C-alpha positions in Angstrom: 36.2 -9.7 11.3 33.2 -8.7 9.3 31.2 -11.3 7.4 31.7 -11.2 3.7 29.3 -8.9 1.7 27.4 -10.0 -1.3 26.0 -7.1 -3.4 22.9 -8.2 -5.3 21.7 -5.9 -8.1 18.3 -6.6 -9.6 15.7 -4.7 -11.8 12.3 -3.9 -10.7 10.2 -6.8 -11.8 9.3 -10.1 -10.1 11.3 -12.1 -12.9 14.4 -10.2 -11.6 13.7 -9.9 -7.9 12.5 -13.6 -7.0 15.7 -15.4 -8.1 17.7 -12.5 -6.3 15.6 -13.0 -3.2 16.1 -16.7 -3.2 20.1 -16.3 -3.4 19.9 -13.6 -0.8 17.9 -16.0 1.7 20.7 -18.7 1.1 23.6 -16.2 1.6 22.3 -15.0 4.8 21.8 -18.7 6.1 25.5 -19.1 5.1 26.6 -16.4 7.2 27.0 -13.6 4.6 25.9 -10.1 4.7 23.7 -9.0 1.7 22.9 -5.8 0.3 20.2 -5.3 -2.6 21.0 -2.6 -5.1 18.0 -1.4 -7.1 16.0 1.7 -8.3 13.0 3.2 -6.8 10.8 0.8 -9.0 12.7 -2.2 -7.8 12.4 -1.3 -4.1 8.6 -1.6 -4.3 9.2 -5.3 -5.3 11.6 -6.0 -2.4 9.0 -6.5 0.2 9.7 -10.3 0.3 13.4 -9.8 0.9 14.5 -10.8 4.5 14.8 -7.8 6.8 18.5 -8.5 7.3 19.1 -7.6 3.6 20.3 -4.0 3.4 18.7 -1.8 0.6 20.7 0.6 -1.6 18.5 2.6 -3.9 20.5 3.8 -6.9 19.9 6.2 -9.8 19.5 4.4 -13.1 17.6 4.8 -16.4 16.6 3.1 -19.5 17.2 4.7 -23.0 14.2 2.6 -24.3 11.5 4.5 -22.8 10.7 8.0 -21.7 10.6 10.0 -24.9 13.3 12.2 -26.2 14.0 13.9 -22.9 14.4 10.5 -21.1 16.9 9.2 -23.8 18.9 12.3 -23.4 19.1 12.3 -19.7 19.4 8.4 -19.2 23.4 8.4 -19.6 23.6 11.2 -17.1 21.4 9.3 -14.6 23.4 6.1 -15.1 26.8 7.8 -14.7 25.6 9.3 -11.6 24.5 5.9 -10.3 28.0 4.3 -11.2 29.6 7.0 -9.2 27.4 6.5 -6.2 28.0 2.8 -6.2 31.7 3.4 -6.4 31.5 5.7 -3.3 29.4 3.0 -1.4 31.8 0.1 -2.4 34.9 2.2 -1.0 33.0 2.5 2.2 32.0 -1.3 2.4 33.9 -3.3 -0.2 31.8 -6.2 -1.6 33.3 -9.6 -1.8 31.3 -10.2 -5.0 28.6 -8.4 -7.1 26.0 -10.5 -8.7 23.6 -9.0 -11.3 20.1 -10.4 -12.1 19.4 -8.2 -15.1 17.5 -4.9 -15.7 18.7 -1.4 -16.0 19.1 -0.8 -12.3 22.1 -3.3 -12.3 24.2 -1.1 -14.6 25.6 1.0 -11.7 26.6 -1.8 -9.4 28.1 -4.1 -12.3 29.9 -1.0 -13.8 31.4 0.0 -10.6 32.5 -3.6 -9.9 34.2 -3.8 -13.2 36.1 -0.5 -12.8 37.2 -1.6 -9.3 38.0 -5.1 -10.4 35.7 -6.9 -8.0 34.6 -10.5 -8.5 31.3 -10.3 -10.4 28.7 -12.6 -12.1 25.3 -12.4 -13.7 22.4 -14.7 -13.7 20.0 -14.6 -16.8 16.6 -16.0 -16.0 15.3 -16.5 -19.6 16.2 -18.4 -22.7 17.0 -15.2 -24.6 19.5 -12.9 -22.7 18.2 -9.5 -21.7 19.9 -6.3 -23.0 21.8 -5.4 -19.8 23.0 -8.9 -19.2 24.0 -9.3 -22.9 26.2 -6.1 -22.4 27.9 -7.5 -19.2 28.1 -11.2 -20.1 31.6 -10.9 -21.8 32.6 -8.7 -18.8 32.0 -10.9 -15.7 33.7 -13.9 -14.2 30.6 -16.2 -14.6 27.4 -16.3 -16.4 24.7 -18.4 -14.7 21.6 -19.4 -16.9 18.2 -20.1 -15.5 16.8 -21.6 -18.7 18.5 -24.1 -20.9 19.6 -23.6 -23.5 20.0 -19.7 -23.4 21.1 -17.7 -26.3 24.5 -16.1 -25.3 26.7 -13.6 -27.0 29.5 -15.1 -29.2 32.5 -16.3 -27.1 30.5 -16.4 -23.9 30.1 -19.7 -21.9 27.0 -20.0 -19.7 26.5 -22.5 -16.7 23.0 -23.9 -16.2 22.0 -23.4 -12.7 18.3 -23.2 -13.1 16.3 -20.3 -11.7 16.3 -20.0 -7.8 13.1 -20.1 -6.1 12.1 -18.5 -2.9 12.0 -20.4 0.5 8.3 -20.3 0.4 8.2 -22.3 -2.8 10.9 -24.8 -1.6 8.7 -25.7 1.3 6.1 -27.0 -1.1 8.7 -28.5 -3.6 7.5 -31.8 -5.0 4.1 -31.5 -3.1 2.0 -34.7 -3.9 -0.3 -34.0 -7.0 -3.8 -34.7 -6.5 -5.2 -35.7 -9.8 -8.6 -34.4 -11.0 -11.3 -36.5 -9.8 -14.9 -36.0 -8.5 -14.3 -33.4 -6.0 -13.2 -29.7 -6.2 -11.1 -28.7 -9.1 -8.5 -26.0 -8.4 -7.3 -23.9 -11.3 -4.7 -21.1 -10.8 -4.3 -18.3 -13.3 -1.0 -16.2 -13.0 0.1 -13.7 -15.5 3.2 -12.1 -14.2 3.9 -8.3 -13.7 3.1 -7.5 -17.5 0.8 -8.2 -20.1 -1.8 -10.2 -18.1 -4.9 -8.5 -19.6 -5.2 -11.1 -22.3 -5.7 -13.7 -19.7 -8.2 -11.6 -18.1 -10.2 -11.4 -21.4 -9.9 -15.0 -22.4 -9.6 -17.3 -19.4 -13.0 -16.4 -17.8 -14.8 -16.8 -21.3 -13.1 -20.3 -21.5 -14.3 -21.2 -18.2 -17.8 -20.2 -19.0 -17.7 -22.4 -22.1 -17.0 -25.5 -19.9 -19.8 -28.0 -19.2 -21.9 -27.2 -16.1 -20.8 -30.2 -14.2 -17.0 -29.0 -14.5 -18.0 -25.3 -13.7 -19.7 -26.4 -10.5 -16.6 -28.0 -9.2 -14.1 -25.4 -10.3 -12.3 -23.2 -7.5 -10.5 -20.5 -9.5 -7.7 -18.4 -8.3 -7.1 -15.6 -10.8 -4.3 -13.0 -10.5 -5.4 -10.0 -12.5 -4.4 -6.5 -12.9 -6.1 -4.2 -10.4 -8.0 -2.3 -13.1 -9.4 -5.8 -14.5 -10.4 -7.2 -11.2 -14.2 -6.1 -11.1 -15.0 -7.3 -14.5 -13.1 -10.6 -14.1 -14.9 -11.3 -10.6 -18.2 -10.4 -12.4 -17.5 -12.9 -15.3 -16.9 -15.7 -13.2 -19.9 -15.0 -11.1 -22.1 -14.9 -14.2 -20.6 -18.3 -15.2 -21.5 -19.7 -11.8 -17.9 -20.4 -10.9 -16.4 -19.8 -7.6 -13.4 -17.6 -8.0 -10.9 -15.6 -5.9 -9.6 -12.7 -8.0 -6.8 -10.5 -6.7 -4.1 -8.3 -8.2 -1.4 -10.1 -6.2 -1.4 -13.5 -4.4 1.0 -13.5 -1.5 0.5 -17.4 -1.2 1.1 -18.6 -4.7 3.2 -21.5 -3.6 0.3 -22.8 -1.6 -2.2 -22.1 -4.4 0.2 -23.9 -6.8 0.4 -26.9 -4.6 -3.3 -27.2 -4.5 -3.8 -26.8 -8.2 -4.9 -29.5 -10.6 -4.0 -27.2 -13.5 -2.2 -23.7 -14.0 -2.8 -21.3 -16.8 0.1 -18.9 -16.7 2.4 -16.5 -18.8 5.8 -18.2 -19.2 8.0 -15.9 -17.3 11.1 -17.6 -15.9 10.1 -17.3 -12.3 6.7 -18.6 -12.8 8.1 -21.6 -14.8 10.5 -22.3 -12.0 7.8 -22.3 -9.4 5.5 -24.5 -11.5 8.3 -27.0 -12.0 9.7 -27.2 -8.7 6.3 -28.0 -7.3 5.4 -29.9 -10.3 2.0 -29.0 -11.9 0.4 -29.3 -15.3 0.2 -26.2 -17.1 -1.1 -24.2 -20.1 1.6 -21.6 -21.0 0.6 -18.5 -23.0 3.8 -16.5 -23.7 3.7 -12.7 -23.5 3.8 -11.7 -27.2 5.6 -8.5 -26.7 8.4 -10.0 -24.6 12.0 -8.9 -25.7 13.2 -11.4 -28.1 10.2 -13.5 -27.6 12.0 -15.1 -24.6 8.9 -16.3 -23.0 8.4 -18.6 -25.8 12.0 -19.9 -25.4 11.3 -20.4 -21.7 8.2 -22.4 -22.4 9.6 -24.8 -25.0 11.4 -27.4 -22.7 8.1 -27.9 -20.8 6.1 -28.3 -24.1 8.7 -30.8 -25.4 8.6 -32.9 -22.3 4.8 -33.1 -22.1 4.8 -31.0 -18.9 2.7 -28.1 -20.6 0.7 -27.1 -23.5 2.2 -24.0 -25.3 -0.3 -21.6 -26.7 0.8 -18.6 -28.6 -1.1 -15.5 -27.7 -1.8 -14.9 -31.3 -3.9 -17.9 -31.7 -5.5 -17.8 -28.2 -9.3 -17.9 -28.1 -12.0 -19.0 -25.4 -13.0 -21.9 -27.5 -9.6 -23.5 -27.8 -8.5 -22.7 -24.3 -11.7 -24.2 -22.9 -10.9 -27.5 -25.0 -7.5 -27.6 -23.5 -8.6 -27.1 -19.9 -11.4 -29.7 -20.4 -8.9 -32.2 -21.8 -6.6 -32.1 -18.8 -9.2 -31.9 -16.1 -11.1 -35.0 -17.6 -8.1 -37.1 -18.0 -6.4 -37.9 -14.5 -3.7 -40.2 -16.1 -2.7 -37.4 -18.5 -2.9 -34.7 -15.7 -0.7 -36.9 -13.5 1.9 -37.5 -16.2 2.1 -33.8 -17.1 2.7 -32.9 -13.3 5.5 -35.7 -13.1 7.1 -34.3 -16.3 7.1 -30.8 -14.8 8.7 -32.0 -11.6 11.5 -33.6 -13.5 12.3 -30.2 -15.0 12.5 -28.5 -11.6 15.7 -27.2 -10.2 14.9 -27.0 -6.3 18.8 -26.7 -5.8 19.2 -23.8 -8.3 20.0 -21.3 -5.4 22.7 -23.7 -4.1 24.2 -24.0 -7.6 24.3 -20.2 -7.8 25.9 -19.9 -4.4 28.5 -22.5 -5.4 29.5 -20.2 -8.3 29.7 -17.3 -6.0 32.2 -19.1 -3.7 34.2 -20.1 -6.8 35.0 -16.6 -7.8 35.5 -15.0 -4.3 39.2 -15.1 -3.3 
């Protein structure tokens, strides 16, 4: 008898893909077969998924971008994707379909609904995304990564937390080394969108720090490829040792080593920061739908785990002041790290897996 099949549908950003990958890893370890359903863009973000996960690239589209032609053709592309998903499901019927948000999840969730398959969604952010908002009343379970999450009327959510990848779990609760007299490690991560402001402001803030701090700083800065050269140059001119890359494959290790993190407040970034437990300065992406990144950051700010700094008021002088205040106060930094760790949900993937088993006959 074939192992049960879980169909995981996720859009093409790290915020959707990382928790989907975490659940896929756990499902495989529990003897399930797993298929990832996404579009061409999402397939480019799927490199971290285990090789045992099958890939199904479906046709989908968004009515929010692409001009008039894109808006007119989007429904046709989505309909074609739904028909293709139904055909795939008839060949190999999933035991459950799990959506993680984004337009590429529409075909799989729609096909699951019309075929009356067990289905659920996971919302990573404190404000539900457009697609998850549509499907929330039409699924068997709604799992929430951030709490509280704004939900449609009449929909009940279950707080699972945001699953983190196995690479993050291996560093969960890694002992925090408070800032002292030696090297000081600072990690800058901006997510897949809107990181340019960090490339503009963070190097300038670092340059404004006292020379004694700059000499001990070791900066890891994730910057867009087009910004990499100028960011590298800015750190060099400030006399700061910096590793600037478009994408770090070892973020968990860099997080574990960091004394402080400057980050956007995407759900996956916050999940990683809290599971490992590090002080942070969070700068929500101002253009995020429904201002969901501010909602994501509020629990950390309220608990003393992070400083929440809106992008609209961000400048080098104030950011330098915040960084200096944390790096020169070991007791405060240690308290922030402990507060972050208390908010972590290293068992989020297991909680999500338990919901899957609840709805599968």
